C-alpha positions as CSV (number, residue, x, y, z in Angstrom):
1,X,16.2,-76.4,44.0
2,X,13.5,-74.6,45.9
3,X,14.9,-71.3,47.2
4,X,12.4,-71.4,50.0
5,X,13.7,-74.5,51.7
6,X,16.0,-74.6,54.7
7,X,18.9,-77.1,54.1
8,X,19.9,-79.0,57.2
9,X,23.4,-80.5,57.5
10,X,23.7,-83.7,59.6
11,X,27.3,-83.3,60.3
12,X,29.4,-80.4,61.4
13,X,32.6,-81.8,60.1
14,X,35.2,-79.7,58.4
15,X,34.5,-81.4,55.1
16,X,30.9,-80.6,55.3
17,X,31.6,-77.0,56.2
18,X,33.9,-76.7,53.2
19,X,31.3,-78.2,50.9
20,X,28.8,-75.9,52.3
21,X,30.9,-73.0,51.4
22,X,31.4,-74.3,47.9
23,X,27.7,-74.7,47.4
24,X,26.9,-71.4,48.7
25,X,29.5,-69.8,46.4
26,X,28.1,-71.7,43.4
27,X,24.6,-70.7,44.3
28,X,25.6,-67.1,44.6
29,X,27.3,-67.3,41.2
30,X,24.2,-68.9,39.8
31,X,22.1,-66.1,41.1
32,X,24.5,-63.5,39.5
33,X,24.1,-65.3,36.1
34,X,27.8,-66.1,35.9
35,X,28.0,-70.0,35.9
36,X,24.4,-71.3,35.8
37,X,21.2,-70.7,33.9
38,X,18.0,-70.1,35.7
39,X,15.9,-70.7,32.6
40,X,16.4,-74.4,32.5
41,X,19.5,-74.7,30.4
42,X,22.3,-77.2,31.0
43,X,23.9,-77.0,34.4
44,X,27.7,-77.1,34.4
45,X,29.3,-80.3,35.8
46,X,31.0,-78.5,38.7
47,X,27.7,-77.1,39.8
48,X,26.0,-80.5,39.5
49,X,28.6,-82.2,41.6
50,X,28.3,-79.5,44.2
51,X,24.5,-80.0,44.3
52,X,24.9,-83.8,44.7
53,X,27.3,-83.4,47.5
54,X,25.2,-80.9,49.1
55,X,22.2,-83.3,49.1
56,X,24.3,-85.8,51.1
57,X,25.2,-83.5,53.9
58,X,24.0,-84.4,57.5
59,X,20.7,-83.0,58.5
60,X,22.1,-81.4,61.6
61,X,23.6,-78.5,59.7
62,X,21.1,-75.9,58.9
63,X,21.7,-73.2,56.3
64,X,19.3,-70.3,55.9
65,X,18.7,-69.4,52.3
66,X,16.9,-66.4,51.1
67,X,13.2,-67.0,50.7
68,X,13.1,-65.7,47.2
69,X,15.6,-65.4,44.5
70,X,16.6,-61.8,44.4
71,X,16.7,-60.4,41.1
72,X,20.1,-59.3,40.0
73,X,20.6,-55.7,40.8
74,X,21.7,-53.9,37.8
75,X,23.5,-50.7,38.7
76,X,22.7,-48.5,35.8
77,X,25.8,-46.8,34.6
78,X,25.3,-43.1,34.4
79,X,25.5,-42.1,30.8
80,X,26.0,-38.4,30.5
81,X,24.2,-37.3,27.5
82,X,25.8,-34.0,26.5
83,X,23.2,-31.5,26.6
84,X,23.3,-29.1,23.8
85,X,25.1,-26.1,25.0
86,X,22.9,-23.2,24.8
87,X,24.2,-21.1,22.1
88,X,24.5,-17.5,23.2
89,X,21.4,-15.7,22.5
90,X,22.2,-13.0,20.1
91,X,21.3,-9.8,21.8
92,X,19.3,-7.5,19.6
93,X,21.5,-4.9,18.1
94,X,19.8,-1.6,17.5
95,X,21.3,0.3,14.6
96,X,20.5,3.9,15.0
97,X,19.7,5.3,11.7
98,X,20.9,8.9,11.8
99,X,18.1,11.2,11.2
100,X,18.9,14.0,8.9
101,X,19.7,17.1,10.9
102,X,18.1,20.0,9.2
103,X,20.7,22.4,8.3
104,X,20.0,25.8,9.6
105,X,20.1,28.6,7.1
106,X,23.3,30.5,7.6
107,X,22.8,33.4,9.8
108,X,23.8,36.6,8.3
109,X,26.9,38.0,9.9
110,X,26.2,41.5,10.8
111,X,28.5,43.9,9.2
112,X,30.3,46.1,11.8
113,X,29.2,49.7,11.5
114,X,32.1,51.9,12.1
115,X,31.0,54.9,14.0
116,X,33.3,57.8,13.3
117,X,34.7,59.6,16.3
118,X,34.3,63.4,16.1
119,X,36.3,66.0,17.9
120,X,35.1,68.4,20.5
121,X,37.2,71.6,20.2
122,X,37.8,74.6,22.3
123,X,37.4,78.2,21.1
124,X,37.7,81.7,22.4
125,X,35.3,84.5,21.4
126,X,37.1,87.3,19.6
127,X,34.4,89.9,19.6
128,X,30.9,90.3,20.8
129,X,28.7,88.0,18.7
130,X,25.1,86.9,18.2
131,X,24.5,83.2,18.9
132,X,21.5,81.9,16.9
133,X,19.1,79.0,16.6
134,X,20.5,77.9,13.3
135,X,23.6,78.0,11.2
136,X,23.1,81.4,9.5
137,X,22.1,85.0,9.8
138,X,18.5,84.4,8.9
139,X,17.8,82.5,12.2
140,X,16.4,84.0,15.3
141,X,18.8,85.4,17.9
142,X,19.3,83.2,21.0
143,X,21.8,84.9,23.2
144,X,25.0,87.0,23.0
145,X,28.7,86.0,23.3
146,X,31.3,88.2,24.9
147,X,35.0,88.6,23.9
148,X,37.4,86.3,25.8
149,X,34.7,83.7,26.6
150,X,36.1,80.1,26.3
151,X,33.5,77.7,24.8
152,X,33.2,74.1,23.6
153,X,32.7,73.6,19.9
154,X,30.6,70.5,19.2
155,X,29.3,70.8,15.6
156,X,29.5,72.5,12.2
157,X,27.6,73.1,8.9
158,X,28.8,71.5,5.6
159,X,31.3,74.2,4.8
160,X,32.5,74.8,8.3
161,X,31.5,78.5,8.1
162,X,29.1,78.2,11.1
163,X,29.8,76.2,14.3
164,X,27.7,74.9,17.1
165,X,29.0,76.0,20.5
166,X,28.0,75.8,24.2
167,X,29.5,76.7,27.6
168,X,32.2,74.2,28.7
169,X,30.2,71.4,30.3
170,X,27.0,73.1,29.4
171,X,23.9,72.1,27.3
172,X,22.4,75.3,25.9
173,X,24.0,75.2,22.4
174,X,23.6,77.8,19.7
175,X,25.2,78.7,16.3
176,X,27.8,81.4,15.7
177,X,29.9,82.4,12.7
178,X,33.2,80.5,12.8
179,X,35.3,83.6,11.9
180,X,34.2,85.2,15.2
181,X,36.1,82.7,17.3
182,X,39.7,81.6,17.8
183,X,39.4,77.9,17.3
184,X,41.9,75.4,18.6
185,X,41.9,72.5,16.1
186,X,40.5,71.6,12.7
187,X,36.9,72.8,12.2
188,X,36.2,70.0,9.7
189,X,36.9,67.4,12.4
190,X,33.7,68.4,14.1
191,X,30.5,66.5,13.5
192,X,28.2,67.7,10.7
193,X,25.1,68.8,12.6
194,X,21.5,70.0,12.1
195,X,19.4,71.3,15.0
196,X,15.7,71.5,15.3
197,X,14.0,74.9,15.5
198,X,11.7,76.0,18.3
199,X,8.1,75.8,17.3
200,X,5.6,78.7,17.4
201,X,2.6,77.9,19.5
202,X,0.4,80.6,17.8
203,X,0.6,80.3,14.0
204,X,0.1,77.6,11.5
205,X,2.1,76.8,8.3
206,X,2.3,79.2,5.4
207,X,-0.2,78.4,2.5
208,X,0.3,78.3,-1.3
209,X,3.9,77.1,-1.5
210,X,5.0,76.7,-5.1
211,X,8.2,76.5,-7.2
212,X,9.3,76.6,-10.8
213,X,12.6,76.3,-12.6
214,X,14.4,78.3,-15.3
215,X,17.7,76.5,-16.0
216,X,19.7,76.4,-12.7
217,X,17.5,79.0,-11.1
218,X,14.5,77.9,-9.0
219,X,11.9,80.5,-7.9
220,X,10.0,79.7,-4.7
221,X,6.8,81.5,-3.6
222,X,4.1,81.2,-1.0
223,X,1.2,83.2,0.5
224,X,2.2,85.4,3.5
225,X,0.6,85.3,7.0
226,X,-0.5,88.3,9.1
227,X,1.2,88.5,12.5
228,X,-0.4,90.0,15.5
229,X,1.1,93.2,16.9
230,X,4.0,92.5,19.1
231,X,4.8,89.1,17.6
232,X,7.2,90.5,15.0
233,X,10.6,89.1,15.6
234,X,12.2,92.2,14.0
235,X,14.1,89.8,11.8
236,X,13.2,88.0,8.6
237,X,9.5,86.9,8.9
238,X,10.1,84.0,6.5
239,X,12.8,81.3,6.3
240,X,13.6,78.9,3.4
241,X,15.8,76.0,4.2
242,X,17.1,74.6,0.9
243,X,19.4,71.7,0.0
244,X,20.7,72.6,-3.4
245,X,23.2,71.1,-5.7
246,X,26.5,73.1,-6.0
247,X,29.7,71.8,-7.6
248,X,28.3,68.2,-7.5
249,X,27.4,68.3,-3.8
250,X,24.2,68.9,-1.9
251,X,24.7,72.0,0.2
252,X,22.4,73.2,3.0
253,X,21.5,76.8,2.2
254,X,19.2,78.9,4.6
255,X,17.6,82.0,3.1
256,X,15.7,84.7,5.0
257,X,13.2,86.9,3.3
258,X,10.9,89.8,4.0
259,X,9.0,89.0,0.7
260,X,6.9,86.0,-0.2
261,X,9.2,85.0,-3.1
262,X,12.9,84.1,-3.4
263,X,15.3,82.6,-6.0
264,X,18.0,80.0,-5.4
265,X,20.6,78.4,-7.6
266,X,20.3,74.6,-8.0
267,X,22.8,73.0,-10.5
268,X,22.6,69.7,-12.2
269,X,25.0,66.8,-11.5
270,X,24.2,65.7,-7.9
271,X,23.4,62.0,-7.0
272,X,20.8,63.1,-4.5
273,X,17.7,65.2,-5.3
274,X,17.5,68.8,-4.2
275,X,14.7,69.8,-1.9
276,X,13.6,72.5,0.6
277,X,10.9,73.8,3.0
278,X,9.3,77.1,4.0
279,X,8.7,78.6,7.5
280,X,7.0,81.7,8.8
281,X,8.9,83.3,11.7
282,X,7.6,85.2,14.8
283,X,9.4,86.0,18.0
284,X,8.3,82.8,19.8
285,X,9.6,80.5,17.2
286,X,8.9,78.9,13.8
287,X,5.7,77.6,12.2
288,X,5.5,74.0,11.0
289,X,7.4,73.8,7.8
290,X,5.9,73.2,4.4
291,X,7.7,71.0,1.8
292,X,8.6,72.8,-1.5
293,X,7.4,70.9,-4.6
294,X,10.9,71.0,-6.0
295,X,11.2,71.1,-9.8
296,X,13.6,68.7,-11.5
297,X,16.2,69.5,-14.1
298,X,14.9,68.9,-17.6
């Protein structure tokens, strides 16, 4: 059948209308590929009968058919192809390789130095006394002390026979013999002290200092100096300060002399070496000292 023709029905009877519906239904089924073949195959008997009846319909009935056979519309079924789930991207893991920390050399722990605490004593002058620049009678006179004076005692020599005193709260210290004061406290609790001597501005050191030993006796000599008139101190013009060994201990021993030669006792058996120095003395002070070339024990 030509799909482009218009079929006219001659009668508008009920039977024709029914037949028309049947033909239309068969035609629609044929187009859908259900009960006919468009490629020239055998047509089913029901369809053939419907077509025969359709050809005998009255020409008055007009049925509009589509001008072209629509191609069957195939609704594609949506097939969901599972997409490959993105595997989680492995985040880069940074492994920190510990760098070797240089070990610092152990710091030396300082050893605490214990500073001994020394006493400051009080004393009262028993009799008029000479206070001197050093711990001994050979030193120049500095000022006098009067009986009944109360003083501070701030230092001592090795044996505690001479003490360093000053006015209470004062600063002009000098040395006095310990037996000339009434001392409140233990003299040996005082600090072992050495004080510098005032320097002469006018004279240089003594020349030619020498020493030699005979057993425990050391003889020290030097060349004397000539003082100008008026510079005489009216005390010993020479002073030897010696650190000599006595009973296994180094003892500070000052010696004054009018001559240019003296002898001192220096025993063996001390862990420290003996030594000494020589000064010339005038009323303004002491010359620079000269070290004695101290002879060792054989």
